[in-house]
Each structure stands twice: as structure tokens, then as C-alpha cells.
All heavy atoms as a GROMACS GRO file, in nm:
protein
  604
    1LYS      N    1   0.171  -1.187  -0.526
    1LYS     CA    2   0.084  -1.264  -0.611
    1LYS      C    3  -0.022  -1.338  -0.529
    1LYS      O    4  -0.113  -1.393  -0.587
    1LYS     CB    5   0.167  -1.358  -0.693
    1LYS     CG    6   0.210  -1.305  -0.824
    1LYS     CD    7   0.254  -1.412  -0.918
    1LYS     CE    8   0.137  -1.452  -1.002
    1LYS     NZ    9   0.143  -1.471  -1.140
    2SER      N   10  -0.011  -1.338  -0.400
    2SER     CA   11  -0.104  -1.417  -0.318
    2SER      C   12  -0.180  -1.327  -0.217
    2SER      O   13  -0.119  -1.250  -0.144
    2SER     CB   14  -0.026  -1.520  -0.242
    2SER     OG   15  -0.103  -1.573  -0.139
    3ASN      N   16  -0.311  -1.335  -0.220
    3ASN     CA   17  -0.389  -1.259  -0.124
    3ASN      C   18  -0.357  -1.294   0.022
    3ASN      O   19  -0.359  -1.213   0.108
    3ASN     CB   20  -0.538  -1.275  -0.151
    3ASN     CG   21  -0.623  -1.184  -0.071
    3ASN    OD1   22  -0.584  -1.074  -0.040
    3ASN    ND2   23  -0.744  -1.227  -0.034
    4SER      N   24  -0.324  -1.425   0.041
    4SER     CA   25  -0.288  -1.468   0.179
    4SER      C   26  -0.168  -1.405   0.234
    4SER      O   27  -0.148  -1.400   0.358
    4SER     CB   28  -0.283  -1.616   0.183
    4SER     OG   29  -0.179  -1.664   0.103
    5SER      N   30  -0.080  -1.360   0.148
    5SER     CA   31   0.050  -1.301   0.197
    5SER      C   32   0.042  -1.144   0.216
    5SER      O   33   0.133  -1.088   0.271
    5SER     CB   34   0.161  -1.333   0.107
    5SER     OG   35   0.141  -1.267  -0.020
    6THR      N   36  -0.068  -1.086   0.186
    6THR     CA   37  -0.075  -0.944   0.194
    6THR      C   38  -0.062  -0.890   0.335
    6THR      O   39   0.007  -0.789   0.358
    6THR     CB   40  -0.207  -0.886   0.135
    6THR    OG1   41  -0.320  -0.947   0.198
    6THR    CG2   42  -0.214  -0.911  -0.016
    7GLU      N   43  -0.123  -0.956   0.431
    7GLU     CA   44  -0.113  -0.911   0.571
    7GLU      C   45   0.029  -0.927   0.621
    7GLU      O   46   0.079  -0.838   0.701
    7GLU     CB   47  -0.214  -0.984   0.662
    7GLU     CG   48  -0.357  -0.930   0.633
    7GLU     CD   49  -0.456  -0.973   0.740
    7GLU    OE1   50  -0.413  -0.990   0.859
    7GLU    OE2   51  -0.575  -0.992   0.705
    8THR      N   52   0.096  -1.031   0.585
    8THR     CA   53   0.238  -1.057   0.624
    8THR      C   54   0.322  -0.941   0.571
    8THR      O   55   0.407  -0.889   0.641
    8THR     CB   56   0.283  -1.192   0.577
    8THR    OG1   57   0.201  -1.291   0.633
    8THR    CG2   58   0.432  -1.214   0.620
    9VAL      N   59   0.306  -0.915   0.441
    9VAL     CA   60   0.385  -0.807   0.379
    9VAL      C   61   0.354  -0.674   0.443
    9VAL      O   62   0.446  -0.593   0.476
    9VAL     CB   63   0.352  -0.798   0.223
    9VAL    CG1   64   0.410  -0.674   0.164
    9VAL    CG2   65   0.404  -0.927   0.157
   10TRP      N   66   0.227  -0.649   0.477
   10TRP     CA   67   0.193  -0.522   0.538
   10TRP      C   68   0.252  -0.509   0.676
   10TRP      O   69   0.314  -0.401   0.712
   10TRP     CB   70   0.040  -0.506   0.551
   10TRP     CG   71  -0.009  -0.381   0.618
   10TRP    CD1   72  -0.079  -0.372   0.730
   10TRP    CD2   73   0.008  -0.248   0.568
   10TRP    NE1   74  -0.103  -0.240   0.762
   10TRP    CE2   75  -0.053  -0.162   0.661
   10TRP    CE3   76   0.076  -0.194   0.458
   10TRP    CZ2   77  -0.053  -0.022   0.646
   10TRP    CZ3   78   0.073  -0.052   0.449
   10TRP    CH2   79   0.013   0.027   0.541
   11ARG      N   80   0.254  -0.611   0.757
   11ARG     CA   81   0.315  -0.608   0.888
   11ARG      C   82   0.468  -0.580   0.873
   11ARG      O   83   0.524  -0.505   0.953
   11ARG     CB   84   0.294  -0.740   0.962
   11ARG     CG   85   0.159  -0.749   1.032
   11ARG     CD   86   0.154  -0.865   1.130
   11ARG     NE   87   0.175  -0.990   1.068
   11ARG     CZ   88   0.084  -1.067   1.012
   11ARG    NH1   89  -0.042  -1.027   1.005
   11ARG    NH2   90   0.112  -1.186   0.965
   12LYS      N   91   0.533  -0.646   0.776
   12LYS     CA   92   0.676  -0.625   0.751
   12LYS      C   93   0.697  -0.474   0.718
   12LYS      O   94   0.794  -0.411   0.772
   12LYS     CB   95   0.720  -0.713   0.634
   12LYS     CG   96   0.865  -0.695   0.601
   12LYS     CD   97   0.903  -0.784   0.485
   12LYS     CE   98   0.956  -0.706   0.374
   12LYS     NZ   99   0.987  -0.776   0.251
   13TYR      N  100   0.620  -0.415   0.627
   13TYR     CA  101   0.638  -0.278   0.592
   13TYR      C  102   0.614  -0.183   0.711
   13TYR      O  103   0.686  -0.085   0.729
   13TYR     CB  104   0.544  -0.239   0.478
   13TYR     CG  105   0.589  -0.284   0.339
   13TYR    CD1  106   0.497  -0.295   0.240
   13TYR    CD2  107   0.716  -0.326   0.314
   13TYR    CE1  108   0.531  -0.340   0.112
   13TYR    CE2  109   0.751  -0.373   0.190
   13TYR     CZ  110   0.659  -0.380   0.088
   13TYR     OH  111   0.696  -0.423  -0.039
   14LYS      N  112   0.509  -0.214   0.789
   14LYS     CA  113   0.478  -0.129   0.896
   14LYS      C  114   0.592  -0.125   1.003
   14LYS      O  115   0.624  -0.024   1.061
   14LYS     CB  116   0.346  -0.168   0.968
   14LYS     CG  117   0.226  -0.122   0.892
   14LYS     CD  118   0.098  -0.151   0.965
   14LYS     CE  119   0.078  -0.052   1.077
   14LYS     NZ  120  -0.056  -0.042   1.133
   15LYS      N  121   0.650  -0.242   1.020
   15LYS     CA  122   0.765  -0.251   1.119
   15LYS      C  123   0.887  -0.176   1.060
   15LYS      O  124   0.953  -0.100   1.134
   15LYS     CB  125   0.801  -0.401   1.142
   15LYS     CG  126   0.910  -0.418   1.244
   15LYS     CD  127   0.936  -0.569   1.266
   15LYS     CE  128   1.041  -0.583   1.371
   15LYS     NZ  129   1.067  -0.727   1.402
   16LYS      N  130   0.917  -0.200   0.936
   16LYS     CA  131   1.041  -0.140   0.874
   16LYS      C  132   1.025   0.015   0.858
   16LYS      O  133   1.119   0.084   0.873
   16LYS     CB  134   1.059  -0.204   0.739
   16LYS     CG  135   1.189  -0.154   0.666
   16LYS     CD  136   1.219  -0.237   0.545
   16LYS     CE  137   1.355  -0.189   0.481
   16LYS     NZ  138   1.390  -0.273   0.367
   17TYR      N  139   0.904   0.060   0.826
   17TYR     CA  140   0.880   0.204   0.797
   17TYR      C  141   0.801   0.270   0.905
   17TYR      O  142   0.726   0.361   0.874
   17TYR     CB  143   0.824   0.221   0.657
   17TYR     CG  144   0.914   0.160   0.553
   17TYR    CD1  145   0.884   0.049   0.482
   17TYR    CD2  146   1.032   0.226   0.520
   17TYR    CE1  147   0.961  -0.006   0.383
   17TYR    CE2  148   1.118   0.168   0.427
   17TYR     CZ  149   1.085   0.050   0.364
   17TYR     OH  150   1.166   0.002   0.265
   18ASN      N  151   0.813   0.228   1.029
   18ASN     CA  152   0.748   0.293   1.140
   18ASN      C  153   0.830   0.419   1.167
   18ASN      O  154   0.949   0.414   1.160
   18ASN     CB  155   0.754   0.200   1.259
   18ASN     CG  156   0.676   0.247   1.378
   18ASN    OD1  157   0.583   0.328   1.362
   18ASN    ND2  158   0.708   0.202   1.492
   19PRO      N  159   0.777   0.535   1.200
   19PRO     CA  160   0.633   0.556   1.225
   19PRO      C  161   0.551   0.603   1.102
   19PRO      O  162   0.434   0.630   1.122
   19PRO     CB  163   0.642   0.670   1.327
   19PRO     CG  164   0.763   0.750   1.287
   19PRO     CD  165   0.861   0.645   1.232
   20GLN      N  166   0.608   0.610   0.989
   20GLN     CA  167   0.530   0.664   0.867
   20GLN      C  168   0.406   0.585   0.844
   20GLN      O  169   0.298   0.637   0.814
   20GLN     CB  170   0.614   0.658   0.737
   20GLN     CG  171   0.728   0.754   0.737
   20GLN     CD  172   0.859   0.682   0.745
   20GLN    OE1  173   0.879   0.597   0.834
   20GLN    NE2  174   0.958   0.714   0.657
   21LEU      N  175   0.409   0.454   0.854
   21LEU     CA  176   0.296   0.365   0.829
   21LEU      C  177   0.218   0.326   0.946
   21LEU      O  178   0.115   0.260   0.936
   21LEU     CB  179   0.340   0.246   0.747
   21LEU     CG  180   0.420   0.272   0.620
   21LEU    CD1  181   0.458   0.133   0.557
   21LEU    CD2  182   0.342   0.355   0.524
   22ASP      N  183   0.258   0.365   1.068
   22ASP     CA  184   0.209   0.315   1.191
   22ASP      C  185   0.055   0.328   1.201
   22ASP      O  186  -0.011   0.240   1.250
   22ASP     CB  187   0.274   0.378   1.312
   22ASP     CG  188   0.249   0.300   1.440
   22ASP    OD1  189   0.250   0.176   1.433
   22ASP    OD2  190   0.223   0.367   1.543
   23ASN      N  191  -0.001   0.443   1.163
   23ASN     CA  192  -0.144   0.470   1.187
   23ASN      C  193  -0.224   0.438   1.066
   23ASN      O  194  -0.348   0.468   1.064
   23ASN     CB  195  -0.164   0.617   1.228
   23ASN     CG  196  -0.107   0.643   1.360
   23ASN    OD1  197  -0.106   0.566   1.453
   23ASN    ND2  198  -0.041   0.761   1.375
   24LEU      N  199  -0.173   0.377   0.962
   24LEU     CA  200  -0.244   0.347   0.841
   24LEU      C  201  -0.305   0.206   0.847
   24LEU      O  202  -0.256   0.119   0.919
   24LEU     CB  203  -0.155   0.356   0.721
   24LEU     CG  204  -0.083   0.489   0.706
   24LEU    CD1  205   0.001   0.489   0.570
   24LEU    CD2  206  -0.182   0.604   0.703
   25LYS      N  207  -0.415   0.193   0.777
   25LYS     CA  208  -0.481   0.058   0.766
   25LYS      C  209  -0.450  -0.001   0.630
   25LYS      O  210  -0.431   0.064   0.530
   25LYS     CB  211  -0.632   0.076   0.782
   25LYS     CG  212  -0.669   0.125   0.920
   25LYS     CD  213  -0.819   0.118   0.935
   25LYS     CE  214  -0.872   0.178   1.065
   25LYS     NZ  215  -0.798   0.171   1.181
   26LEU      N  216  -0.444  -0.138   0.627
   26LEU     CA  217  -0.427  -0.208   0.506
   26LEU      C  218  -0.542  -0.202   0.412
   26LEU      O  219  -0.655  -0.223   0.454
   26LEU     CB  220  -0.390  -0.357   0.542
   26LEU     CG  221  -0.381  -0.456   0.422
   26LEU    CD1  222  -0.271  -0.418   0.325
   26LEU    CD2  223  -0.365  -0.595   0.478
   27ASN      N  224  -0.511  -0.177   0.285
   27ASN     CA  225  -0.615  -0.184   0.182
   27ASN      C  226  -0.550  -0.278   0.072
   27ASN      O  227  -0.437  -0.255   0.037
   27ASN     CB  228  -0.650  -0.056   0.123
   27ASN     CG  229  -0.756  -0.067   0.010
   27ASN    OD1  230  -0.864  -0.119   0.037
   27ASN    ND2  231  -0.722  -0.023  -0.106
   28VAL      N  232  -0.621  -0.381   0.028
   28VAL     CA  233  -0.569  -0.469  -0.075
   28VAL      C  234  -0.650  -0.448  -0.198
   28VAL      O  235  -0.773  -0.459  -0.193
   28VAL     CB  236  -0.576  -0.617  -0.024
   28VAL    CG1  237  -0.522  -0.710  -0.134
   28VAL    CG2  238  -0.496  -0.638   0.103
   29GLU      N  239  -0.581  -0.427  -0.305
   29GLU     CA  240  -0.644  -0.415  -0.434
   29GLU      C  241  -0.609  -0.531  -0.523
   29GLU      O  242  -0.491  -0.556  -0.547
   29GLU     CB  243  -0.608  -0.286  -0.505
   29GLU     CG  244  -0.673  -0.263  -0.636
   29GLU     CD  245  -0.634  -0.137  -0.710
   29GLU    OE1  246  -0.535  -0.078  -0.666
   29GLU    OE2  247  -0.692  -0.102  -0.808
   30ARG      N  248  -0.708  -0.606  -0.573
   30ARG     CA  249  -0.685  -0.718  -0.659
   30ARG      C  250  -0.676  -0.669  -0.803
   30ARG      O  251  -0.774  -0.595  -0.852
   30ARG     CB  252  -0.800  -0.816  -0.647
   30ARG     CG  253  -0.778  -0.942  -0.738
   30ARG     CD  254  -0.899  -1.031  -0.720
   30ARG     NE  255  -0.888  -1.158  -0.786
   30ARG     CZ  256  -0.910  -1.186  -0.916
   30ARG    NH1  257  -0.952  -1.088  -0.992
   30ARG    NH2  258  -0.892  -1.300  -0.966
   31VAL      N  259  -0.576  -0.696  -0.879
   31VAL     CA  260  -0.562  -0.656  -1.016
   31VAL      C  261  -0.524  -0.771  -1.101
   31VAL      O  262  -0.446  -0.857  -1.063
   31VAL     CB  263  -0.456  -0.542  -1.037
   31VAL    CG1  264  -0.506  -0.415  -0.972
   31VAL    CG2  265  -0.323  -0.581  -0.980
   32SER      N  266  -0.578  -0.772  -1.224
   32SER     CA  267  -0.547  -0.877  -1.322
   32SER      C  268  -0.466  -0.807  -1.430
   32SER      O  269  -0.512  -0.715  -1.492
   32SER     CB  270  -0.674  -0.939  -1.372
   32SER     OG  271  -0.639  -1.039  -1.469
   33ILE      N  272  -0.347  -0.861  -1.454
   33ILE     CA  273  -0.258  -0.802  -1.556
   33ILE      C  274  -0.248  -0.904  -1.673
   33ILE      O  275  -0.210  -1.017  -1.648
   33ILE     CB  276  -0.118  -0.768  -1.501
   33ILE    CG1  277  -0.141  -0.663  -1.387
   33ILE    CG2  278  -0.026  -0.717  -1.608
   33ILE    CD1  279  -0.015  -0.629  -1.312
   34LYS      N  280  -0.282  -0.856  -1.789
   34LYS     CA  281  -0.282  -0.946  -1.904
   34LYS      C  282  -0.144  -1.016  -1.922
   34LYS      O  283  -0.039  -0.950  -1.910
   34LYS     CB  284  -0.317  -0.863  -2.031
   34LYS     CG  285  -0.334  -0.946  -2.155
   34LYS     CD  286  -0.378  -0.857  -2.272
   34LYS     CE  287  -0.404  -0.946  -2.391
   34LYS     NZ  288  -0.458  -0.866  -2.506
   35ASN      N  289  -0.149  -1.146  -1.948
   35ASN     CA  290  -0.034  -1.222  -1.968
   35ASN      C  291   0.056  -1.241  -1.844
   35ASN      O  292   0.164  -1.301  -1.855
   35ASN     CB  293   0.055  -1.179  -2.086
   35ASN     CG  294  -0.021  -1.173  -2.212
   35ASN    OD1  295  -0.101  -1.256  -2.242
   35ASN    ND2  296   0.004  -1.072  -2.296
   36LYS      N  297   0.013  -1.188  -1.731
   36LYS     CA  298   0.095  -1.205  -1.606
   36LYS      C  299   0.018  -1.264  -1.490
   36LYS      O  300   0.073  -1.311  -1.404
   36LYS     CB  301   0.154  -1.071  -1.564
   36LYS     CG  302   0.259  -1.016  -1.668
   36LYS     CD  303   0.336  -0.908  -1.610
   36LYS     CE  304   0.437  -0.867  -1.714
   36LYS     NZ  305   0.552  -0.804  -1.658
   37GLY      N  306  -0.117  -1.251  -1.499
   37GLY     CA  307  -0.199  -1.315  -1.393
   37GLY      C  308  -0.256  -1.212  -1.290
   37GLY      O  309  -0.254  -1.089  -1.322
   38VAL      N  310  -0.292  -1.262  -1.182
   38VAL     CA  311  -0.357  -1.178  -1.078
   38VAL      C  312  -0.258  -1.141  -0.974
   38VAL      O  313  -0.173  -1.221  -0.929
   38VAL     CB  314  -0.476  -1.254  -1.011
   38VAL    CG1  315  -0.528  -1.177  -0.891
   38VAL    CG2  316  -0.587  -1.284  -1.113
   39PHE      N  317  -0.260  -1.016  -0.930
   39PHE     CA  318  -0.173  -0.962  -0.830
   39PHE      C  319  -0.255  -0.890  -0.722
   39PHE      O  320  -0.369  -0.847  -0.751
   39PHE     CB  321  -0.062  -0.866  -0.886
   39PHE     CG  322   0.035  -0.927  -0.975
   39PHE    CD1  323   0.007  -0.957  -1.106
   39PHE    CD2  324   0.156  -0.963  -0.922
   39PHE    CE1  325   0.097  -1.013  -1.191
   39PHE    CE2  326   0.253  -1.020  -1.009
   39PHE     CZ  327   0.224  -1.050  -1.136
   40TYR      N  328  -0.199  -0.878  -0.602
   40TYR     CA  329  -0.266  -0.811  -0.497
   40TYR      C  330  -0.175  -0.696  -0.452
   40TYR      O  331  -0.064  -0.717  -0.398
   40TYR     CB  332  -0.298  -0.906  -0.382
   40TYR     CG  333  -0.392  -1.013  -0.421
   40TYR    CD1  334  -0.345  -1.133  -0.478
   40TYR    CD2  335  -0.525  -0.994  -0.407
   40TYR    CE1  336  -0.435  -1.226  -0.525
   40TYR    CE2  337  -0.619  -1.091  -0.453
   40TYR     CZ  338  -0.572  -1.213  -0.507
   40TYR     OH  339  -0.658  -1.304  -0.549
   41ARG      N  340  -0.226  -0.576  -0.468
   41ARG     CA  341  -0.148  -0.459  -0.428
   41ARG      C  342  -0.175  -0.421  -0.282
   41ARG      O  343  -0.284  -0.408  -0.238
   41ARG     CB  344  -0.189  -0.338  -0.512
   41ARG     CG  345  -0.155  -0.354  -0.662
   41ARG     CD  346  -0.187  -0.239  -0.740
   41ARG     NE  347  -0.147  -0.258  -0.879
   41ARG     CZ  348  -0.202  -0.198  -0.986
   41ARG    NH1  349  -0.300  -0.107  -0.967
   41ARG    NH2  350  -0.155  -0.221  -1.103
   42VAL      N  351  -0.065  -0.400  -0.215
   42VAL     CA  352  -0.070  -0.366  -0.067
   42VAL      C  353  -0.067  -0.217  -0.064
   42VAL      O  354   0.029  -0.151  -0.108
   42VAL     CB  355   0.052  -0.427   0.013
   42VAL    CG1  356   0.054  -0.382   0.149
   42VAL    CG2  357   0.040  -0.581   0.003
   43GLN      N  358  -0.172  -0.155  -0.003
   43GLN     CA  359  -0.185  -0.014   0.007
   43GLN      C  360  -0.218   0.025   0.150
   43GLN      O  361  -0.288  -0.048   0.220
   43GLN     CB  362  -0.300   0.040  -0.085
   43GLN     CG  363  -0.279  -0.001  -0.227
   43GLN     CD  364  -0.407   0.027  -0.314
   43GLN    OE1  365  -0.517   0.040  -0.259
   43GLN    NE2  366  -0.387   0.034  -0.443
   44GLY      N  367  -0.172   0.144   0.189
   44GLY     CA  368  -0.195   0.194   0.326
   44GLY      C  369  -0.282   0.319   0.313
   44GLY      O  370  -0.265   0.402   0.230
   45GLY      N  371  -0.371   0.343   0.407
   45GLY     CA  372  -0.455   0.460   0.410
   45GLY      C  373  -0.556   0.448   0.522
   45GLY      O  374  -0.543   0.368   0.613
   46PRO      N  375  -0.658   0.528   0.514
   46PRO     CA  376  -0.685   0.633   0.416
   46PRO      C  377  -0.606   0.763   0.456
   46PRO      O  378  -0.581   0.786   0.576
   46PRO     CB  379  -0.834   0.656   0.426
   46PRO     CG  380  -0.868   0.619   0.568
   46PRO     CD  381  -0.771   0.511   0.607
   47LEU      N  382  -0.570   0.841   0.357
   47LEU     CA  383  -0.499   0.966   0.380
   47LEU      C  384  -0.547   1.071   0.284
   47LEU      O  385  -0.597   1.039   0.175
   47LEU     CB  386  -0.350   0.946   0.353
   47LEU     CG  387  -0.267   0.860   0.440
   47LEU    CD1  388  -0.137   0.823   0.379
   47LEU    CD2  389  -0.245   0.929   0.570
   48GLY      N  390  -0.536   1.193   0.321
   48GLY     CA  391  -0.553   1.303   0.230
   48GLY      C  392  -0.428   1.311   0.141
   48GLY      O  393  -0.326   1.257   0.169
   49ARG      N  394  -0.440   1.384   0.026
   49ARG     CA  395  -0.336   1.394  -0.069
   49ARG      C  396  -0.204   1.447  -0.005
   49ARG      O  397  -0.095   1.399  -0.026
   49ARG     CB  398  -0.372   1.480  -0.185
   49ARG     CG  399  -0.258   1.485  -0.290
   49ARG     CD  400  -0.300   1.515  -0.428
   49ARG     NE  401  -0.377   1.414  -0.497
   49ARG     CZ  402  -0.324   1.299  -0.557
   49ARG    NH1  403  -0.200   1.278  -0.556
   49ARG    NH2  404  -0.407   1.218  -0.620
   50THR      N  405  -0.210   1.552   0.071
   50THR     CA  406  -0.092   1.619   0.134
   50THR      C  407  -0.019   1.520   0.223
   50THR      O  408   0.104   1.508   0.214
   50THR     CB  409  -0.131   1.746   0.211
   50THR    OG1  410  -0.191   1.840   0.118
   50THR    CG2  411  -0.009   1.814   0.266
   51ALA      N  412  -0.093   1.452   0.309
   51ALA     CA  413  -0.036   1.357   0.399
   51ALA      C  414   0.029   1.242   0.323
   51ALA      O  415   0.139   1.191   0.354
   51ALA     CB  416  -0.136   1.304   0.500
   52ALA      N  417  -0.038   1.197   0.219
   52ALA     CA  418   0.014   1.087   0.138
   52ALA      C  419   0.146   1.128   0.068
   52ALA      O  420   0.240   1.050   0.059
   52ALA     CB  421  -0.089   1.046   0.029
   53GLN      N  422   0.149   1.253   0.016
   53GLN     CA  423   0.268   1.300  -0.049
   53GLN      C  424   0.385   1.307   0.054
   53GLN      O  425   0.499   1.271   0.016
   53GLN     CB  426   0.248   1.440  -0.108
   53GLN     CG  427   0.154   1.434  -0.229
   53GLN     CD  428   0.113   1.574  -0.276
   53GLN    OE1  429   0.104   1.667  -0.201
   53GLN    NE2  430   0.080   1.581  -0.410
   54GLN      N  431   0.362   1.351   0.178
   54GLN     CA  432   0.463   1.354   0.275
   54GLN      C  433   0.518   1.216   0.309
   54GLN      O  434   0.640   1.199   0.318
   54GLN     CB  435   0.415   1.426   0.401
   54GLN     CG  436   0.390   1.572   0.383
   54GLN     CD  437   0.334   1.634   0.506
   54GLN    OE1  438   0.252   1.578   0.579
   54GLN    NE2  439   0.373   1.761   0.533
   55ILE      N  440   0.431   1.126   0.327
   55ILE     CA  441   0.468   0.986   0.356
   55ILE      C  442   0.546   0.924   0.239
   55ILE      O  443   0.651   0.861   0.258
   55ILE     CB  444   0.351   0.903   0.393
   55ILE    CG1  445   0.299   0.943   0.535
   55ILE    CG2  446   0.388   0.748   0.392
   55ILE    CD1  447   0.174   0.876   0.575
   56CYS      N  448   0.495   0.943   0.119
   56CYS     CA  449   0.565   0.889   0.000
   56CYS      C  450   0.706   0.954  -0.015
   56CYS      O  451   0.802   0.878  -0.055
   56CYS     CB  452   0.483   0.921  -0.127
   56CYS     SG  453   0.408   0.775  -0.196
   57LYS      N  454   0.714   1.076   0.011
   57LYS     CA  455   0.848   1.146   0.006
   57LYS      C  456   0.947   1.076   0.102
   57LYS      O  457   1.060   1.050   0.064
   57LYS     CB  458   0.832   1.294   0.035
   57LYS     CG  459   0.947   1.374  -0.001
   57LYS     CD  460   0.913   1.523   0.023
   57LYS     CE  461   1.018   1.616  -0.030
   57LYS     NZ  462   0.985   1.751  -0.015
   58GLY      N  463   0.901   1.052   0.218
   58GLY     CA  464   0.988   0.989   0.322
   58GLY      C  465   1.027   0.845   0.286
   58GLY      O  466   1.142   0.800   0.300
   59LEU      N  467   0.928   0.771   0.234
   59LEU     CA  468   0.955   0.632   0.190
   59LEU      C  469   1.050   0.631   0.073
   59LEU      O  470   1.144   0.544   0.066
   59LEU     CB  471   0.823   0.564   0.155
   59LEU     CG  472   0.734   0.536   0.271
   59LEU    CD1  473   0.600   0.481   0.217
   59LEU    CD2  474   0.792   0.443   0.372
   60THR      N  475   1.034   0.722  -0.019
   60THR     CA  476   1.125   0.729  -0.139
   60THR      C  477   1.264   0.759  -0.092
   60THR      O  478   1.363   0.702  -0.147
   60THR     CB  479   1.075   0.831  -0.231
   60THR    OG1  480   0.939   0.798  -0.276
   60THR    CG2  481   1.162   0.843  -0.362
   61ARG      N  482   1.282   0.847   0.007
   61ARG     CA  483   1.419   0.873   0.054
   61ARG      C  484   1.484   0.747   0.112
   61ARG      O  485   1.602   0.738   0.119
   61ARG     CB  486   1.407   0.984   0.167
   61ARG     CG  487   1.407   1.127   0.109
   61ARG     CD  488   1.441   1.227   0.216
   61ARG     NE  489   1.347   1.225   0.327
   61ARG     CZ  490   1.237   1.302   0.339
   61ARG    NH1  491   1.206   1.383   0.244
   61ARG    NH2  492   1.160   1.290   0.445
   62GLN      N  493   1.399   0.656   0.161
   62GLN     CA  494   1.452   0.529   0.215
   62GLN      C  495   1.460   0.419   0.113
   62GLN      O  496   1.465   0.304   0.147
   62GLN     CB  497   1.361   0.484   0.336
   62GLN     CG  498   1.362   0.583   0.448
   62GLN     CD  499   1.271   0.538   0.560
   62GLN    OE1  500   1.290   0.436   0.619
   62GLN    NE2  501   1.159   0.615   0.579
   63LYS      N  502   1.451   0.461  -0.014
   63LYS     CA  503   1.460   0.367  -0.128
   63LYS      C  504   1.343   0.268  -0.134
   63LYS      O  505   1.349   0.163  -0.193
   63LYS     CB  506   1.592   0.285  -0.123
   63LYS     CG  507   1.714   0.373  -0.108
   63LYS     CD  508   1.743   0.442  -0.237
   63LYS     CE  509   1.878   0.509  -0.226
   63LYS     NZ  510   1.886   0.644  -0.249
   64GLN      N  511   1.229   0.307  -0.079
   64GLN     CA  512   1.105   0.226  -0.092
   64GLN      C  513   1.011   0.293  -0.191
   64GLN      O  514   0.964   0.402  -0.167
   64GLN     CB  515   1.036   0.212   0.043
   64GLN     CG  516   0.897   0.144   0.038
   64GLN     CD  517   0.906   0.008  -0.020
   64GLN    OE1  518   0.988  -0.074   0.019
   64GLN    NE2  519   0.822  -0.029  -0.118
   65PRO      N  520   0.985   0.229  -0.310
   65PRO     CA  521   0.894   0.289  -0.404
   65PRO      C  522   0.757   0.312  -0.344
   65PRO      O  523   0.711   0.235  -0.258
   65PRO     CB  524   0.887   0.179  -0.514
   65PRO     CG  525   1.010   0.100  -0.502
   65PRO     CD  526   1.041   0.101  -0.353
   66CYS      N  527   0.700   0.424  -0.389
   66CYS     CA  528   0.570   0.464  -0.332
   66CYS      C  529   0.490   0.532  -0.439
   66CYS      O  530   0.542   0.617  -0.511
   66CYS     CB  531   0.593   0.557  -0.213
   66CYS     SG  532   0.446   0.615  -0.133
   67ILE      N  533   0.364   0.496  -0.450
   67ILE     CA  534   0.272   0.555  -0.547
   67ILE      C  535   0.142   0.597  -0.479
   67ILE      O  536   0.086   0.519  -0.401
   67ILE     CB  537   0.239   0.455  -0.667
   67ILE    CG1  538   0.367   0.408  -0.733
   67ILE    CG2  539   0.139   0.516  -0.761
   67ILE    CD1  540   0.346   0.293  -0.831
   68ILE      N  541   0.100   0.716  -0.504
   68ILE     CA  542  -0.025   0.765  -0.444
   68ILE      C  543  -0.142   0.726  -0.537
   68ILE      O  544  -0.137   0.756  -0.658
   68ILE     CB  545  -0.023   0.918  -0.422
   68ILE    CG1  546   0.094   0.954  -0.324
   68ILE    CG2  547  -0.154   0.968  -0.377
   68ILE    CD1  548   0.120   1.100  -0.318
   69VAL      N  549  -0.244   0.662  -0.484
   69VAL     CA  550  -0.355   0.615  -0.559
   69VAL      C  551  -0.485   0.656  -0.491
   69VAL      O  552  -0.488   0.677  -0.375
   69VAL     CB  553  -0.358   0.464  -0.585
   69VAL    CG1  554  -0.233   0.419  -0.663
   69VAL    CG2  555  -0.366   0.389  -0.452
   70SER      N  556  -0.588   0.671  -0.566
   70SER     CA  557  -0.726   0.689  -0.514
   70SER      C  558  -0.782   0.549  -0.490
   70SER      O  559  -0.774   0.463  -0.581
   70SER     CB  560  -0.814   0.766  -0.608
   70SER     OG  561  -0.764   0.899  -0.625
   71VAL      N  562  -0.839   0.529  -0.371
   71VAL     CA  563  -0.894   0.399  -0.341
   71VAL      C  564  -1.032   0.387  -0.407
   71VAL      O  565  -1.111   0.474  -0.396
   71VAL     CB  566  -0.908   0.379  -0.188
   71VAL    CG1  567  -0.974   0.248  -0.155
   71VAL    CG2  568  -0.772   0.389  -0.122
   72LYS      N  569  -1.046   0.271  -0.473
   72LYS     CA  570  -1.171   0.247  -0.536
   72LYS      C  571  -1.272   0.193  -0.437
   72LYS      O  572  -1.238   0.105  -0.357
   72LYS     CB  573  -1.160   0.144  -0.651
   72LYS     CG  574  -1.068   0.189  -0.763
   72LYS     CD  575  -1.038   0.078  -0.859
   72LYS     CE  576  -0.941   0.126  -0.960
   72LYS     NZ  577  -0.880   0.015  -1.036
   73LYS      N  578  -1.391   0.252  -0.434
   73LYS     CA  579  -1.495   0.205  -0.339
   73LYS      C  580  -1.562   0.085  -0.395
   73LYS      O  581  -1.598   0.079  -0.512
   73LYS     CB  582  -1.589   0.316  -0.313
   73LYS     CG  583  -1.522   0.439  -0.251
   73LYS     CD  584  -1.624   0.522  -0.179
   73LYS     CE  585  -1.554   0.647  -0.131
   73LYS     NZ  586  -1.558   0.668   0.003
   74SER      N  587  -1.585  -0.016  -0.309
   74SER     CA  588  -1.654  -0.133  -0.353
   74SER      C  589  -1.801  -0.123  -0.326
   74SER      O  590  -1.844  -0.048  -0.237
   74SER     CB  591  -1.599  -0.258  -0.285
   74SER     OG  592  -1.622  -0.246  -0.145
   75ASN      N  593  -1.879  -0.193  -0.394
   75ASN     CA  594  -2.026  -0.191  -0.374
   75ASN      C  595  -2.058  -0.314  -0.287
   75ASN      O  596  -2.119  -0.410  -0.338
   75ASN     CB  597  -2.100  -0.197  -0.509
   75ASN     CG  598  -2.078  -0.073  -0.590
   75ASN    OD1  599  -2.062   0.034  -0.533
   75ASN    ND2  600  -2.084  -0.088  -0.717
   76GLY      N  601  -2.029  -0.312  -0.162
   76GLY     CA  602  -2.065  -0.423  -0.082
   76GLY      C  603  -2.007  -0.421   0.045
   76GLY      O  604  -1.958  -0.372   0.131
   0.00000   0.00000   0.00000
């Protein structure tokens, strides 16, 4: 729920799921969910679809939920 905690969470994931996430960069997506507030999604990338599927498969085997998304480009 906090943008300030995204880097801490990302470092924790990179350490726990090394080497799968080792070469990925943090991308944070701000989302507003009706009746729940603002959340910040921690995403790793950039990756092609095949590489993303392989990493997600490995993370899922380790009981870590994983969703493949297309990164929205910002105008700025």
C-alpha cells in the first residue's frame, strides 16, 4: 500500500528468489482500487513473454504467485 516500501519488498523478493529475479529491474505500477484505495504493484522486468513464462513457472513452483503483465509506458 505504500510507494516507499516497494524497493524494500523488491530487495526481499530478489534475495529470496535469486537467481530468477537477479537480472530484473523494479517497475512500480500505481493502481487505485474502488473502495480499497491506492496500491503499488511490484513488478520485475523487462522480459519477453517466453522468459516471463519461464520465471513465473519457477516462482509458482515455489508457492509465489506470479502474473505476467504488459508494462504501460508513461508519457514523461
